[in-house]
C-alpha positions in Angstrom: 47.5 3.8 -29.9 49.7 6.4 -30.8 52.4 7.6 -27.9 52.0 4.9 -25.6 54.3 2.2 -25.1 53.3 -0.7 -23.1 55.6 -2.6 -21.0 54.3 -5.8 -21.4 53.0 -7.7 -24.7 49.3 -8.7 -23.3 48.4 -12.7 -23.3 48.8 -14.6 -26.5 45.3 -15.8 -28.0 46.0 -19.2 -26.4 46.2 -18.2 -23.1 43.0 -15.6 -23.3 41.4 -18.5 -24.3 42.1 -20.4 -21.4 41.3 -17.4 -18.8 38.3 -16.3 -17.0 35.9 -14.1 -19.3 34.4 -10.9 -18.3 31.1 -12.3 -18.2 28.3 -9.8 -16.4 24.6 -10.0 -17.2 23.4 -7.6 -18.9 21.5 -4.7 -17.6 18.6 -4.4 -20.0 17.2 -7.7 -20.3 16.3 -10.6 -17.9 16.5 -14.4 -18.8 13.7 -16.4 -20.3 13.3 -18.2 -16.9 13.0 -15.2 -15.1 10.3 -13.7 -17.5 8.2 -16.8 -17.5 8.5 -17.1 -13.4 7.8 -13.2 -13.4 4.2 -13.7 -15.1 3.1 -16.7 -14.2 4.2 -16.8 -10.2 1.8 -13.9 -8.9 -0.4 -13.3 -6.3 -3.5 -12.7 -8.2 -2.7 -15.7 -10.5 -2.8 -18.1 -7.3 -6.0 -16.6 -6.1 -7.6 -16.6 -9.3 -6.5 -20.2 -9.8 -7.6 -21.3 -6.7 -11.1 -19.9 -7.5 -11.2 -21.2 -10.7 -10.7 -24.3 -9.5 -13.4 -24.7 -7.1 -16.2 -23.0 -9.9 -15.0 -26.2 -11.9 -15.6 -28.3 -8.9 -18.9 -27.1 -7.3 -20.5 -25.2 -10.1 -20.9 -24.8 -13.8 -18.1 -24.3 -16.5 -19.6 -21.3 -17.7 -19.0 -19.6 -14.4 -15.2 -20.3 -14.8 -14.6 -18.3 -18.0 -12.5 -15.8 -15.6 -9.5 -18.2 -15.4 -8.8 -18.0 -18.8 -7.7 -14.3 -18.2 -4.6 -16.1 -16.3 -3.7 -18.1 -19.5 -4.5 -14.5 -21.0 -2.7 -12.5 -19.0 0.6 -14.8 -18.8 1.2 -15.5 -22.5 0.6 -11.9 -23.8 3.1 -10.6 -20.7 5.7 -13.3 -21.8 5.1 -12.6 -25.5 5.3 -8.6 -25.3 8.4 -9.1 -22.9 10.5 -11.4 -25.2 9.8 -9.0 -28.2 11.0 -6.5 -25.7 13.8 -8.8 -24.4 14.9 -9.4 -27.9 15.1 -5.9 -29.2 16.8 -4.4 -25.9 19.7 -7.6 -26.2 20.0 -6.5 -29.6 20.6 -3.2 -29.5 22.4 -3.5 -26.3 25.3 -5.8 -28.3 24.9 -2.9 -30.8 25.7 -0.1 -27.9 28.8 -2.1 -26.5 31.8 -0.3 -27.1 34.9 -2.4 -28.0 37.6 -2.5 -25.6 41.1 -1.9 -26.9 43.5 -4.9 -25.7 47.3 -6.1 -26.5 47.2 -9.6 -27.5 49.8 -11.3 -29.2 51.9 -7.9 -29.0 49.4 -6.1 -31.0 46.3 -4.0 -30.4 43.1 -5.1 -31.4 39.6 -4.6 -30.2 37.1 -7.3 -28.6 33.8 -7.2 -27.0 33.4 -6.5 -23.6 32.5 -10.0 -22.8 35.5 -11.5 -24.6 37.6 -9.5 -22.1 39.7 -11.9 -20.1 41.6 -12.2 -16.5 44.8 -11.1 -17.4 44.4 -9.1 -20.5 46.3 -6.1 -20.8 43.5 -3.1 -21.7 44.6 0.1 -23.3 43.0 3.2 -22.1 42.2 6.7 -23.6 40.0 9.9 -22.7 36.3 8.6 -22.4 37.0 5.0 -22.2 35.2 3.2 -19.3 36.8 0.7 -17.3 34.6 -2.5 -17.2 36.9 -4.6 -14.9 39.5 -4.0 -12.2 43.1 -3.9 -12.6 46.8 -2.4 -11.9 47.8 0.1 -14.2 51.0 -0.6 -15.8 51.9 1.8 -18.2 50.5 5.9 -17.9 51.0 8.9 -20.2 49.4 11.8 -18.2 46.3 8.9 -17.1 43.5 10.6 -15.1 40.9 8.7 -14.0 37.5 9.9 -12.7 36.0 7.5 -10.1 32.8 10.0 -9.0 30.5 7.3 -9.8 32.2 4.9 -7.4 33.6 7.4 -4.6 31.3 10.5 -5.3 35.1 12.2 -5.7 34.5 14.6 -8.3 38.4 15.2 -9.0 39.9 13.1 -11.3 42.5 10.7 -10.4 46.3 11.0 -11.6 47.2 7.1 -12.2 50.6 5.8 -12.4 52.3 2.3 -13.2 51.4 0.0 -9.6 48.2 2.0 -8.8 44.5 0.1 -8.8 41.9 1.1 -11.0 38.5 0.2 -10.7 35.5 -1.0 -12.5 32.8 1.5 -12.7 35.1 4.3 -13.4 36.5 6.0 -16.5 39.5 8.0 -17.9 39.0 11.6 -18.5 42.6 12.5 -20.0 45.9 11.3 -20.9 46.3 7.1 -22.5 47.8 4.4 -20.3 47.4 0.4 -19.8 46.8 -1.7 -17.0 46.3 -5.6 -16.6 43.1 -7.1 -15.5 43.4 -8.5 -12.4 39.1 -9.0 -11.7 36.9 -9.6 -14.6 32.9 -10.6 -14.3 30.9 -10.7 -11.1 34.4 -10.5 -9.0 34.7 -7.0 -10.4 34.5 -4.0 -7.6 31.3 -2.3 -9.5 29.8 -5.7 -10.1 30.2 -6.4 -6.1 29.1 -2.8 -5.1 26.0 -2.8 -6.9 25.0 -6.3 -8.0 21.7 -5.5 -9.3 22.7 -2.5 -11.7 24.3 -5.2 -13.7 21.1 -7.3 -14.4 17.6 -6.6 -15.6 16.3 -4.2 -12.7 13.3 -1.3 -12.5 14.5 2.0 -11.0 11.9 3.9 -9.0 8.7 4.6 -10.9 5.7 6.1 -9.9 3.6 4.5 -12.0 4.8 0.9 -11.0 5.0 2.3 -7.5 1.6 3.6 -7.5 0.1 -0.1 -9.2 2.0 -2.1 -6.3 0.4 0.1 -3.7 -2.9 -0.4 -5.3 -2.4 -4.1 -5.6 -1.2 -4.5 -2.2 -3.5 -2.7 -0.3 -6.9 -4.4 -2.3 -5.4 -7.6 -1.4 -5.6 -6.9 2.1 -9.2 -5.9 1.4 -10.0 -9.0 -0.7 -9.4 -11.2 2.2 -11.9 -9.8 4.7 -14.4 -8.8 2.2 -14.3 -12.0 0.3 -14.8 -14.1 4.2 -17.6 -12.0 4.6 -19.2 -12.6 1.4 -18.8 -16.2 1.3 -20.3 -16.5 5.2 -22.9 -13.9 3.4 -24.1 -16.3 0.2 -23.8 -19.4 2.3 -26.2 -18.2 4.9 -28.7 -17.0 2.6 -28.7 -20.1 0.5 -28.7 -24.2 1.0 -27.1 -24.7 -2.1 -23.3 -24.5 -2.1 -23.0 -23.9 -5.8 -24.7 -20.5 -6.0 -23.4 -19.7 -2.9 -20.0 -19.7 -4.3 -20.2 -18.9 -7.7 -22.1 -15.6 -5.7 -18.8 -15.5 -3.6 -16.1 -15.8 -6.5 -18.1 -13.2 -8.5 -17.6 -10.5 -6.1 -13.9 -11.7 -5.3 -12.5 -12.0 -8.9 -14.4 -8.5 -9.9 -12.5 -6.8 -7.1 -9.2 -8.1 -8.5 -7.6 -5.7 -10.8 -5.9 -8.9 -12.8 -5.2 -6.9 -16.2 -3.6 -3.8 -14.5 -0.2 -5.1 -14.2 -0.5 -6.8 -17.7 -1.6 -3.6 -19.2 1.3 -1.4 -17.3 3.7 -4.3 -18.8 2.3 -4.1 -22.0 2.4 -0.8 -22.7 6.4 -0.5 -21.4 7.4 -3.5 -23.3 5.7 -1.9 -26.9 7.1 1.3 -25.6 10.7 -0.1 -25.7 10.0 -2.2 -29.0 8.8 1.1 -30.9 11.9 3.2 -29.5 14.0 0.0 -30.6 12.7 0.6 -34.2 14.1 3.8 -34.2 17.6 2.7 -33.1 16.8 4.1 -29.8 17.9 1.6 -26.6 16.2 2.0 -23.3 18.7 0.5 -21.0 16.0 0.6 -18.0 12.1 0.3 -18.5 10.7 3.4 -16.0 12.9 5.6 -18.2 9.9 5.7 -20.7 8.2 7.1 -17.6 10.5 9.6 -17.4 9.9 10.5 -20.9 6.6 11.6 -20.2 7.4 14.0 -17.3 10.3 16.3 -18.6 9.8 20.0 -18.4 13.8 20.6 -18.8 15.9 19.4 -21.5 19.3 20.4 -21.0 21.6 19.9 -24.1 25.2 20.1 -24.5 26.1 22.1 -27.9 29.0 19.7 -29.5 27.5 16.6 -30.7 24.0 17.4 -29.8 22.9 20.6 -31.9 25.9 20.5 -33.9 26.7 18.0 -35.9 30.0 15.2 -35.5 33.2 16.3 -35.4 34.8 19.6 -36.4 36.9 20.8 -39.2 40.0 23.4 -38.9 39.5 27.1 -40.7 42.2 29.2 -40.0 45.6 29.4 -37.9 46.1 33.0 -37.6 49.2 34.1 -36.0 49.4 37.2 -33.5 52.0 39.9 -33.9 51.9 41.3 -30.3 54.2 41.4 -27.3 54.9 38.3 -24.8 52.3 38.0 -22.1 53.9 37.1 -19.2 52.4 37.8 -16.1 54.5 39.4 -13.3 57.7 39.1 -15.8 59.3 41.6 -18.1 58.5 41.0 -21.7 62.6 40.3 -22.1 62.3 37.3 -20.2 59.8 35.8 -22.6 61.2 32.8 -24.7 62.4 33.6 -27.9 60.6 32.6 -31.1 62.9 32.1 -33.7 63.4 28.5 -33.5 64.2 27.7 -37.1 61.8 25.1 -38.7 63.6 22.7 -41.1 62.7 24.0 -45.0 60.8 26.9 -43.9 61.2 30.8 -45.3 64.5 32.4 -43.5 62.1 35.8 -43.3 61.1 36.1 -39.1 57.1 36.2 -39.6 57.1 33.2 -42.2 59.5 31.4 -39.9 57.5 32.6 -37.0 54.1 31.1 -39.0 55.6 27.9 -39.9 56.9 27.3 -36.4 53.4 27.6 -34.8 51.7 25.2 -37.5 54.3 22.8 -36.6 54.0 23.2 -32.7 50.2 23.0 -33.6 50.9 19.7 -35.5 53.3 18.4 -33.2 50.3 18.7 -30.3 47.9 17.1 -31.9 49.9 14.2 -33.4 51.2 13.3 -29.7 47.8 12.6 -28.1 47.3 9.0 -28.1 43.6 9.5 -28.1 42.5 12.6 -29.9 39.6 14.7 -29.4 37.6 16.1 -32.2 39.7 19.4 -32.2 42.8 17.3 -31.9 41.5 15.3 -34.8 40.4 18.5 -37.2 44.1 19.9 -36.6 45.8 16.5 -37.7 43.2 16.4 -40.9 45.0 19.6 -42.0 48.9 19.1 -40.8 50.9 15.9 -41.1 53.3 15.0 -38.6 56.0 17.7 -38.2 59.8 16.6 -39.0 61.8 15.4 -36.5 62.7 16.8 -33.2 59.1 17.2 -32.6 59.2 14.6 -29.6 57.3 14.9 -26.5 59.5 14.6 -23.1 56.4 15.7 -21.1 52.6 16.2 -21.7 49.7 17.3 -20.3 46.7 15.8 -22.0 43.5 17.9 -22.4 40.5 17.6 -20.1 36.8 19.5 -20.4 38.0 20.9 -16.5 41.5 22.1 -17.6 40.5 23.5 -21.2 43.6 23.0 -22.1 46.6 20.7 -23.2 50.4 20.9 -23.6 53.4 19.4 -24.5 57.3 20.3 -23.6 59.1 19.3 -26.9 62.5 20.4 -25.9 64.5 22.3 -27.9 61.6 23.3 -30.0 59.9 24.8 -26.8 57.0 24.4 -24.5 53.5 24.5 -26.0 49.7 24.9 -24.9 46.4 24.8 -27.0 43.7 25.8 -25.1 40.8 28.6 -24.5 41.8 32.0 -25.0 39.8 32.9 -21.8 41.6 30.4 -20.1 45.0 30.6 -21.3 44.8 34.7 -21.8 44.7 37.2 -19.6 43.9 40.8 -21.8 45.8 41.7 -24.9 45.0 41.9 -28.9 45.2 38.4 -29.4 42.6 37.7 -26.3 40.1 40.4 -28.1 40.9 39.1 -31.5 39.5 35.7 -29.8 36.5 37.4 -28.5 35.5 38.9 -32.1 36.0 35.8 -33.6 33.9 34.2 -31.0 31.0 36.0 -31.8 30.6 35.2 -35.4 29.8 31.4 -33.9 33.4 30.0 -34.7 35.4 27.8 -32.1 38.4 29.8 -31.3 41.2 28.2 -29.3 44.7 30.0 -28.8 48.2 28.6 -29.3 50.7 29.5 -26.6 54.4 29.2 -25.8 55.5 28.7 -22.6 58.6 28.6 -20.3 57.5 25.3 -19.0 54.1 22.9 -18.3 52.1 24.7 -15.8 50.7 22.9 -13.0 47.6 20.9 -14.5 45.8 20.8 -11.4 46.5 24.5 -10.4 46.3 25.8 -13.9 42.2 25.6 -14.6 39.5 27.3 -15.8 38.0 28.1 -12.9 39.0 31.7 -12.4 37.5 34.9 -14.3 38.5 38.4 -13.7 37.0 41.4 -15.5 39.1 41.2 -18.3 37.6 37.9 -19.3 34.2 38.8 -18.4 34.3 41.6 -20.8 35.2 38.7 -23.4 31.9 37.6 -22.8 30.1 40.8 -23.5 29.2 41.2 -19.5 30.6 42.9 -16.3 32.2 41.0 -13.8 29.6 40.4 -10.9 31.9 40.2 -8.0 29.0 39.1 -5.9 28.4 36.0 -7.8 31.9 35.4 -9.0 34.1 32.6 -7.2 37.4 33.2 -5.9 40.4 32.4 -8.5 41.3 29.3 -7.8 44.8 29.4 -8.9 47.1 32.7 -9.6 49.6 31.6 -12.3 53.0 31.5 -11.5 55.1 34.4 -13.5 57.4 31.8 -14.7 55.0 30.1 -16.9 55.6 33.1 -19.2 52.5 32.0 -21.5 53.2 33.8 -25.1 50.3 33.6 -27.3 51.5 32.9 -30.8 48.3 32.0 -33.0 44.6 31.5 -33.3 42.9 28.6 -34.1 39.2 28.7 -35.4 37.5 25.8 -36.3 33.9 25.3 -37.8 30.9 23.4 -36.5 28.0 22.1 -38.3 24.7 22.6 -36.9 22.5 19.5 -37.8 19.8 19.8 -39.9 17.2 18.8 -37.7 18.0 21.0 -34.8 15.6 23.5 -36.1 12.4 21.6 -35.9 13.4 19.4 -32.9 13.4 23.0 -31.0 10.3 23.9 -32.3 8.9 20.9 -31.2 10.0 20.9 -27.8 8.6 25.0 -27.6 5.4 23.3 -28.8 5.1 20.6 -26.2 6.2 23.4 -23.0 9.6 21.8 -22.7 12.1 24.5 -21.5 15.6 23.9 -23.5 18.7 24.6 -21.5 22.1 24.9 -23.9 24.6 23.9 -21.2 28.2 23.8 -22.7 31.9 23.9 -22.1 32.5 26.1 -25.1 33.1 29.6 -25.0 29.6 31.7 -23.8 29.7 33.6 -27.0 30.2 30.9 -29.2 27.6 28.8 -27.6 25.4 32.0 -27.9 25.9 32.6 -31.6 25.1 28.9 -32.4 22.2 28.9 -30.1 20.9 32.3 -32.0 21.0 30.8 -35.0 18.7 28.1 -33.9 16.1 30.9 -32.4 16.7 29.4 -29.3 14.9 32.1 -26.5 17.0 34.5 -25.2 20.3 33.1 -26.7 21.5 36.2 -27.4 22.5 36.8 -23.4 24.8 33.7 -23.0 25.8 33.4 -19.1 29.7 32.4 -18.4 29.2 30.0 -16.0 32.1 30.8 -13.8 30.4 33.9 -12.8 27.6 31.4 -11.5 27.6 31.1 -7.5 29.3 28.0 -6.3 27.4 27.1 -2.9 24.0 29.2 -3.1 21.9 26.3 -4.6 18.6 28.7 -4.6 20.5 31.5 -6.1 21.8 29.2 -8.8 18.4 27.7 -9.7 17.0 31.4 -10.1 19.5 32.3 -13.0 19.2 28.5 -14.5 15.2 29.4 -14.3 15.9 33.1 -15.6 18.5 31.9 -18.9 18.7 29.8 -21.8 22.3 29.7 -22.8 25.2 28.5 -20.9 28.8 28.3 -21.3 32.2 27.5 -19.9 30.6 24.9 -17.7 32.4 22.4 -15.9 31.6 18.8 -15.4 30.9 19.4 -11.9 28.9 22.7 -12.8 26.4 20.5 -15.1 25.6 18.3 -12.1 25.0 21.0 -9.8 22.7 22.5 -12.6 21.0 19.4 -12.8 20.6 19.5 -8.9 19.3 22.8 -8.8 16.6 22.6 -11.4 15.6 19.7 -10.0 15.7 21.3 -6.1 13.1 24.0 -8.2 10.2 21.2 -8.9 11.3 20.5 -12.3 12.1 17.1 -14.3 15.2 17.2 -16.0 16.4 15.2 -19.0 20.1 15.7 -19.8 21.8 14.8 -23.5 25.4 14.2 -23.6 28.2 12.5 -25.5 31.4 13.8 -23.7 33.0 12.3 -20.8 32.3 15.7 -19.2 28.7 14.9 -18.9 28.7 11.8 -17.1 28.1 13.2 -14.1 25.0 15.5 -15.0 24.0 12.3 -17.3 23.7 9.9 -14.0 21.6 12.7 -11.5 19.3 13.8 -14.1 15.8 12.2 -14.1 16.4 11.0 -17.4 19.9 10.8 -19.0 20.2 10.4 -22.7 23.5 9.8 -24.6 24.6 9.9 -28.4 25.5 6.6 -29.8 28.7 7.7 -30.9 29.7 9.4 -27.7 32.3 8.0 -24.8 31.4 4.7 -23.5 31.3 6.4 -20.4 28.3 8.4 -21.1 26.5 5.6 -22.6 26.8 3.3 -19.5 25.2 5.8 -17.0 22.1 7.2 -19.7 19.0 5.4 -19.3 18.6 6.2 -23.1 20.6 5.9 -25.9 20.3 7.0 -29.0 21.9 5.1 -31.7 21.9 7.0 -34.8 23.3 10.3 -33.0 20.0 11.7 -34.5 18.5 14.7 -32.0 15.7 14.6 -34.2 14.9 11.6 -32.4 14.4 12.9 -29.4 10.7 14.2 -30.2 9.6 10.3 -30.5 11.5 9.5 -27.6 9.7 12.1 -25.5 6.0 11.6 -27.6 6.2 7.5 -26.7 7.0 8.3 -22.7 4.2 10.3 -22.8 2.0 8.0 -25.0 2.7 5.4 -22.3 2.1 7.1 -19.2 -1.1 8.8 -20.3 -2.4 5.7 -21.2 -1.6 3.9 -18.4 -3.7 6.5 -16.3 -6.4 5.8 -18.7 -6.3 2.0 -17.9 -5.8 2.6 -14.5 -9.3 4.4 -14.0 -11.1 1.6 -16.0 -9.6 -1.4 -13.9 -10.1 0.4 -10.4 -13.5 1.4 -11.1 -14.3 -1.9 -11.4 -12.1 -2.8 -8.0 -14.1 -0.4 -6.2 -17.8 -1.1 -7.4 -16.9 -4.8 -6.8 -15.6 -3.9 -3.2 -18.5 -1.9 -2.5 -21.1 -4.4 -3.8 -19.4 -7.4 -2.0 -19.5 -5.4 1.3 -23.0 -4.1 1.1 -24.0 -7.9 -0.1 -22.2 -9.2 2.9 -23.9 -6.7 5.5 -27.4 -7.3 3.9 -27.1 -10.8 3.8 -28.3 -10.9 0.4 -27.1 -13.0 -3.0 -24.8 -11.4 -5.1 -26.5 -9.4 -8.0 -24.4 -11.4 -10.7 -22.7 -14.4 -11.3 -18.9 -15.0 -12.5 -20.1 -15.0 -16.5 -22.0 -12.2 -16.2 -18.8 -10.4 -14.8 -16.4 -11.8 -17.3 -18.9 -10.5 -20.1 -19.3 -7.0 -18.7 -15.6 -6.6 -18.2 -14.5 -8.0 -21.8 -16.5 -5.5 -23.1 -16.2 -2.4 -21.0 -12.6 -3.3 -19.6 -10.4 -5.7 -21.5 -10.6 -5.1 -25.1 -10.8 -1.2 -24.8 -7.8 -1.4 -22.8 -5.6 -3.2 -25.2 -6.7 -0.8 -27.6 -6.0 2.9 -24.9 -2.9 1.5 -23.3 -1.4 1.6 -27.1 -3.2 4.9 -28.6 -1.2 8.0 -29.4 -0.9 11.0 -27.0 1.0 14.2 -26.6 -0.3 14.6 -22.7 2.8 15.4 -20.4 2.4 13.3 -17.3 2.5 15.5 -14.1 2.8 13.8 -10.8 0.1 12.6 -8.5 -0.7 9.5 -10.5 -2.3 7.9 -7.4 -4.4 10.7 -6.2 -6.1 11.3 -9.5 -6.9 7.8 -10.3 -8.5 7.4 -6.6 -10.0 10.4 -7.4 -11.6 9.2 -10.4 -12.3 5.4 -9.6 -13.7 5.9 -6.0 -16.6 7.9 -6.6 -17.1 6.0 -9.9 -16.8 3.1 -8.7 -19.4 3.7 -5.9 -22.1 5.0 -8.1 -21.8 1.9 -10.0 -22.2 -0.1 -7.3 -25.3 1.6 -6.2 -26.9 1.5 -9.4 -26.6 -1.8 -9.4 -27.4 -2.9 -6.0 -30.6 -0.6 -7.0 -31.9 -2.2 -10.2 -31.1 -6.1 -8.4 -33.5 -5.0 -5.6 -36.2 -3.6 -7.3 -36.1 -6.5 -9.5 -36.5 -8.8 -6.7 -39.8 -7.1 -5.6 -41.7 -8.0 -8.7 -42.5 -11.5 -9.2 -39.3 -12.4 -12.1 -37.0 -14.9 -11.4 -33.5 -14.8 -9.8 -31.5 -14.9 -13.3 -33.9 -12.1 -14.4 -33.3 -9.9 -11.6 -29.5 -10.4 -12.5 -29.9 -9.5 -15.7 -31.3 -6.6 -14.7 -28.4 -5.9 -12.4 -26.0 -7.1 -15.4 -27.4 -4.4 -18.2 -27.1 -1.7 -15.3 -23.7 -2.4 -14.7 -22.7 -2.4 -18.5 -24.0 0.8 -19.0 -22.5 2.0 -15.9 -19.6 1.0 -16.7 -19.7 1.5 -20.2 -20.6 5.3 -19.8 -17.2 5.6 -17.2 -15.0 4.1 -20.6 -16.7 6.9 -22.5 -15.6 9.5 -19.7 -12.3 7.8 -19.8 -11.6 7.6 -24.1 -12.3 11.5 -24.0 -11.2 13.6 -26.1 -13.3 11.4 -28.5 -12.3 10.8 -32.2 -13.4 8.4 -35.0 -11.6 5.4 -33.5 -12.7 5.8 -30.3 -16.0 6.2 -31.3 -16.0 2.9 -33.3 -14.7 1.2 -30.3 -17.2 2.3 -27.9 -20.2 1.7 -30.5 -18.7 -2.0 -31.2 -18.6 -2.4 -27.4 -22.3 -1.7 -27.0 -23.2 -3.5 -30.0 -21.6 -6.1 -29.0 -23.6 -6.5 -25.4 -26.9 -6.1 -27.4 -26.1 -8.9 -29.6 -25.6 -10.6 -26.2 -28.9 -9.8 -25.1 -30.6 -11.2 -28.5 -28.9 -13.9 -29.7 -30.4 -17.1 -28.1 -27.3 -19.1 -27.6 -25.3 -16.3 -26.4 -27.9 -15.4 -23.9 -28.1 -18.5 -22.7 -24.3 -19.3 -22.4 -24.2 -16.1 -20.1 -27.0 -16.6 -18.3 -29.1 -13.6 -19.5 -33.1 -13.5 -19.1 -34.2 -9.9 -20.5 -37.7 -11.3 -20.3 -38.9 -9.1 -17.5 -39.8 -5.3 -19.8 -40.6 -3.5 -17.1 -37.2 -4.4 -15.1 -35.1 -3.8 -17.9 -36.6 -0.3 -18.7 -35.9 0.6 -14.8 -32.2 -0.6 -15.6 -31.9 1.4 -18.5 -33.3 4.5 -16.4 -31.3 3.9 -13.3 -28.3 3.9 -15.8 -28.9 7.2 -16.7 -29.1 8.7 -13.7 -26.2 6.9 -12.7 -24.0 8.0 -15.7 -25.6 11.6 -15.4 -24.1 11.0 -11.3 -20.6 9.5 -12.5 -20.3 13.0 -14.9 -20.6 15.4 -12.4 -19.0 13.5 -9.3 -15.4 12.8 -11.5 -15.9 16.7 -13.1 -16.2 17.6 -9.6 -13.1 15.9 -8.7 -11.4 17.4 -11.6 -10.4 14.3 -13.4 -12.1 14.7 -16.9 -9.9 14.7 -19.2 -9.7 17.9 -21.5 
């Protein structure tokens, strides 16, 4: 690492082989044994397993077919999650940023798990600290510990200072010795669950869990009542037991959890094929709810890296705030090999200083790298005796080169306060170029005091707007006159707009997702880029330094009213996200730099670029490993598909649950036999719920999910379930009044049950297209075949011999279907 001379050679390879490794379970997946336990050891499996055993012992084996649901659920769940685990683990390995360590006296890169206790770890801006340690070398090293402490201000680190895992370097370079690794590290102890597979908050999964909890409590008393009533009604224990089991099994939405898991897992796999790593499964749900997308310009709308365009000398008087011009430092330091005339020497000196600043940075950012690509290291005499590394909060970097002078490179609206250079920079920025100013100073300013927070009237004018005193924060610094900043040259850099940015932004516009461009760059530059991309209201860029600091309501109003924001500090990005969330928005934040970490962490959905800093990838829920902005529509589309389809499937399963609850209650209270056997339930559930749910759970959709999953499902499932139960019970009761047998009575009830639940499937499958019509038709045909073929009819104990009862069942089903349509439409749950 250039510019860093470590005080220790680090471990030898032999020592590293014997040391304790940094072993921490990956967050993205759980072990095979945990997957098997999670799918096998469930309450539903226990209940269904006990009922299965009872039917096998006391009833007929055909009535035990429902037990195969356990096998199917377990196998499908395990297979799908293992597929997702393999995808996640492969992508997680790709996503892991290598760690720079010094071993055997030289620098090398190792995987995070290969870091060992006692390793000498090298740091640069954006590097995440994976283990705890003690600093042994610091060259302006600043560490952000906000993810651990909540304090947003970076902390200067000197040799002997302690550093903790979970923090990250934001400026300077340094090295530290690992003192705690693996599960002993601070961040792992602080939040051990964050290091393993876990499910973050999810309204969807929480809603499903609540359904299961309440249904479980209902199953116990209703099941007891049903068993008692069946035993009271018949002396045949086997018949009573199978009738009770039919009601209890139907009450259990055994496939709902399975379908939810499958939809999540398939979503992970599909996104994995697009090189998109989903680090938390519920992030898929967040994708569907997003209505505001905050984009960082650099690395997101523009391609990676920059090209140095021009170095434009400035011919003006030195700028020294509060000091006479004659006190400004002279600019006549000769440069070896430079021409003798003053202007040429000055220009050569500026280029040498610019090159020296770039090459003195041990961990160059995109700007420094662009300068390095243009200018080789300067000659002798350009050795920095003191440096201030660049940080996104300061917007400048600097170095003291002794006899060669002290030089600063940074944003014109931070380092300048008026003058020709300031206005020329504004004109250049208006063209979309990124503009920096190279200044000479008497000495290095205090990096903590001399920041970009202040903005006066002239700086406001730089952005083509009036300064608003009521919104402008009080200046947080007043540079001392002895700083003596003299602008020497303007440096312009070119940024390339991503070729896929236009179409991606148009997609979000069509889908009703509002885009906010939030950048730390010059507002005029950001506006030019946004205007080229045809982003609405891009011509009016807001300087974030004019925004209220403490009034969240006012900040939210400004954010809703405008689209493009420049000079946004890392802390402001975080406040932007919070203010938008406070106004009811679901916010996604994209970013690739250290300055995006806080906002990514607080956003409803953090999306990091694969080429971004390790810190951003560590806190984001989604990582675009290919750095392709065009992947975002697929990411959002997958989330919408998963959530909309799970809601459809939930409507199916819970309609079944509610009609079973109502039937069981009425049968138990009235003291009559249950209207169908377990095998009947198995047949109808397979044709109206099980098979269709598999297709509907994986179908494409573009619907944006909205909060209120549980109420919406209940508004559909309760009236539909009650009406289905009423129709089935009426058919069964009318059939019993005739001369038909008990099995024929049950057949009438099964016909009604199939037709009413098939109509529920029709309503849920809307809008109908060719494959959904084919699905509905094939399910109806399969049931008709079951009634027609003798072997199938006998297997499922169906006797459609009484034509009057069967036609009555069909008529009741038609009336019930119309009532269900009216009820759910009245409840506002039909999909349009």
